[in-house]
C-alpha positions in Angstrom: 55.3 246.9 1.3 52.0 248.7 2.1 52.3 250.8 -1.2 52.8 247.2 -3.1 50.0 245.5 -1.5 47.4 248.3 -1.9 48.6 249.0 -5.5 48.2 245.2 -6.3 44.7 244.8 -4.6 43.4 248.2 -6.2 44.4 247.5 -9.6 43.5 243.7 -9.6 40.0 244.6 -8.5 39.8 247.5 -10.8 40.8 245.7 -13.8 38.2 242.8 -13.7 35.9 243.5 -16.5 38.2 246.3 -17.9 38.8 246.7 -21.6 42.3 245.4 -21.1 41.0 242.3 -19.8 38.7 241.9 -22.8 41.7 242.5 -24.8 43.4 239.5 -23.2 40.5 237.3 -24.0 40.5 238.6 -27.7 44.2 238.0 -27.9 44.1 234.5 -26.5 41.3 233.6 -28.7 43.0 234.9 -31.7 46.6 233.7 -31.1 46.2 230.6 -28.8 49.6 231.3 -27.4 49.4 232.1 -23.6 53.1 232.5 -23.1 53.9 235.2 -25.5 50.7 237.0 -24.6 51.4 236.9 -21.0 54.9 238.1 -21.7 53.5 241.0 -23.8 50.9 242.0 -21.2 53.9 242.1 -18.5 56.2 244.2 -20.8 53.4 246.7 -21.7 52.3 247.1 -18.4 55.6 247.7 -16.7 56.6 250.3 -19.3 53.0 252.1 -19.2 52.8 251.9 -15.4 56.5 253.0 -14.9 55.8 256.1 -17.0 52.4 256.8 -15.1 54.1 256.3 -11.7 57.2 258.6 -12.5 54.4 261.3 -13.8 52.8 260.6 -10.3 55.7 261.0 -8.2 56.8 264.3 -10.4 53.3 265.9 -9.8 53.8 265.2 -5.9 57.0 267.0 -5.8 55.5 269.9 -7.8 52.3 270.3 -5.6 52.6 271.3 -1.9 51.3 268.8 0.6 47.8 270.4 1.0 47.2 270.8 -2.8 48.3 267.2 -3.2 45.9 265.9 -0.6 43.0 267.4 -2.4 44.2 266.3 -5.7 44.7 262.9 -4.7 41.4 262.6 -2.5 39.3 263.9 -5.3 41.2 261.5 -7.9 40.4 258.4 -5.9 36.7 259.3 -5.6 36.5 259.9 -9.2 38.3 256.7 -9.9 35.4 255.2 -7.7 32.8 256.5 -10.0 34.7 255.7 -13.1 34.9 252.0 -12.1 31.3 251.8 -12.1 31.1 252.5 -15.8 31.3 249.4 -17.8 34.1 249.1 -20.3 33.9 248.0 -23.8 36.8 247.1 -26.4 36.6 249.6 -29.2 37.2 248.0 -32.8 40.1 250.2 -33.3 41.8 248.5 -30.2 40.8 245.0 -31.2 42.7 245.0 -34.5 45.9 243.2 -34.3 49.1 243.6 -36.6 50.1 240.0 -37.5 53.5 241.3 -38.6 54.5 242.0 -35.2 53.9 238.4 -34.1 52.1 237.3 -30.9 54.4 239.1 -28.4 54.8 242.3 -30.4 51.1 242.6 -31.1 50.2 242.0 -27.4 52.7 244.6 -26.2 51.5 247.2 -28.7 47.8 246.5 -28.0 48.3 246.7 -24.3 50.4 249.6 -24.1 47.6 251.5 -26.3 44.8 250.2 -24.5 46.2 251.2 -21.0 46.9 255.0 -22.4 44.3 257.0 -20.2 42.9 254.0 -18.8 41.5 253.7 -15.2 44.6 251.6 -14.0 47.3 254.0 -15.7 45.5 256.8 -13.8 45.3 254.9 -10.8 49.0 254.2 -11.1 49.7 258.1 -11.2 47.4 258.8 -8.3 49.1 255.8 -6.1 52.8 256.7 -7.0 52.0 260.4 -6.1 50.4 259.4 -2.7 53.1 256.9 -1.7 56.2 258.6 -3.3 57.4 255.1 -3.9 57.6 254.5 -7.6 59.1 250.8 -7.5 56.6 249.3 -5.1 53.6 251.1 -6.7 54.6 250.0 -10.3 55.3 246.5 -9.1 52.0 246.4 -7.2 49.9 247.7 -10.2 51.9 245.6 -12.6 51.0 242.4 -10.3 47.4 243.4 -10.1 47.1 243.7 -13.9 48.5 240.2 -14.3 46.4 238.7 -11.6 43.3 239.9 -13.6 44.4 239.5 -17.0 46.4 236.4 -16.9 43.5 234.0 -15.9 41.7 235.7 -18.9 44.3 234.6 -21.2 43.9 230.8 -19.8 40.4 230.7 -19.0 38.8 232.7 -21.8 35.4 234.1 -21.7 33.9 231.5 -19.5 35.5 233.4 -16.6 34.0 236.6 -17.5 30.5 235.0 -17.7 30.7 233.4 -14.2 32.1 236.5 -12.3 29.5 238.9 -10.9 31.2 242.0 -12.3 28.9 244.4 -10.9 29.9 243.3 -7.2 33.6 243.3 -8.2 33.4 246.6 -9.8 31.3 247.8 -6.7 34.1 246.5 -4.3 36.7 248.3 -6.4 34.8 251.4 -6.3 34.3 251.3 -2.8 38.2 250.8 -2.1 38.8 253.8 -4.2 36.2 255.8 -2.3 37.7 254.9 1.0 41.1 255.8 -0.3 40.0 259.1 -1.4 38.0 259.8 2.1 41.2 258.8 4.1 43.5 260.9 2.0 41.0 264.0 2.1 40.0 263.6 5.8 43.0 261.7 7.3 40.9 258.9 8.7 44.0 256.9 9.3 46.9 258.4 7.8 49.2 255.5 8.9 47.4 253.1 6.5 49.1 255.1 3.8 52.4 255.6 5.4 51.6 259.2 6.6 
């Protein structure tokens, strides 16, 4: 349960103002069909995060516990810094293929937008840390939906009212704390250790 809750919270906060949230806004404005957009976000996220989580568990098996501790600690601290860099949606990522339909365009756009994104990297690190693929992927997927589904329904009015710097600061602080806990073992029981 711990892996699920931490994964959900970290990704939900980290996703606010992220390019995939901007992509959700664009898809909603373009297609005006929330159900297939949300279904597409869900499918793309599950597939992308499952692959990322699987990679994280493989990396954890290959590295010894000491090396893994350093890799994870530094990764979480790097994520804290990366979260403070504002995201923007590239023009290439904003183009949609109408022949795929709303659902297909959403799956393709979200899957590609998540490649190498903060939340994908976070999923790798969380799965490596917790060694618990399904709870981590379920949590990161729920976190993604918690951030992106309101964007589909509310549109850009939401993004103008949220204090993005504050939200990014809180997410960065959480990642930094995770990194310090992993590196220095402040409270290993917090992470199932």
